[in-house]
C-alpha angles and dihedrals in degrees: 000000000000113000119248128219088252091057090052093047090051089051092049091049091054094055117109114230099216097058123119114259121242128242091293088061091230107140121209091244090065092047091051089051089057089069120166095352093057090043091058092050092046091048090058092046094047092046091055091045091051094045093052094037086223119123118199111262095236089058088062094060139069146153121284112210118191116217122197111234091213095235115083126040114295092235092064119091095216090057089076136072122194140222122208117219114198136167117283091223090065091045090054090050092049089048089062090054093046097076091057090052091048091051091049092048095047092048090060102036113132098159140063097268120163130183124060092043125100110253095008107096138139091294091064093050091046091049093053092051094046093045093051092051092048092049092050090050093051091045089048093231126145112253138183135190124207114198118201123192111181112222114237086349099171092051093050096063112115107223091209088073096057104070139018091236110112112252131219101236099185096100091042093051091048092050093049091048090054088054088058099250116149111257094230091055092048092050091050090049093050092046092051091047092052089060092058121081112191093182099058109162094032113121118259092245093051089049088057090048089052093045091053090047089060096042123097093003112166145163140206125219136184114277096025116091100197126058116259117232117224119212104179142024133044121277115259112244093020112135091231097044099091093043092051090050091049090052090053091043089056089061091051092049091049090054091045092052091047090052092050091047092051090050088054094204104119133012122235111245099189128112123197095197121102117262113238101176121040092182092072125061132170114234114255120235120244091253131039147100138240127195122200123184133194104197101292098356117087133185121193112200118200133181129175143161095269140009093259091059091049 
């Protein structure tokens, strides 16, 4: 699981030169210019970091820049979205961990999840939706599509659900209390989250690497002198952010499918296995549903014999 110099060189080659540098003011163009020599030095540094499962504190931080959406009044907080600018050295390190998370996620996929997987992008999700609607039209069956877009999805992830390593919940409890949530509800939420392990199958050491990666994360922003500690969510722009969300989303989809199965109203028609022969297709029943997700966007496709059943 230790990164090789080739892994680092591949990461350096994928950097885009015109991106804004992180807090260390080291732009990607300079890192690309380092070439093989820089890759060897970073390999040694990343190997030690992985072995100790202890990431340097300044790698865990970054600058949060609010951007006005241009819709609501500028004096309203919800009228802004934010971008997180971090050091490219930490992004390269997280990129070496990403492939292990992808392998763990793909080994346990039981749903139609797109995004974060090689060869499974928005075109695949779009094709499934369009094909289902076309089939229902030809079969002359009522159909409905429910689109779900989770609000601030990446920030809503509870880090306690990601690994099996026990978490220190003091900062999380304090943050939730400031938001006005009752302490008993927060404790129940944290206890329930600790029982979930989204990275099942990941080695114990890599779980500790991941746990350290999500501990003591912070950001600075203009107008606030001290760094702000973050207690939940995955950092936007982080190479592992979408995979961690997909791992948590798999748990939600599993619970959703179990609920639908217990209700016994409609069968699930999806199949997570790769298709090897497009010339053969099993006939679809007259009633059923399929859900397809692209990271935090989800579409639930339903067809039935009449509108009431839909």
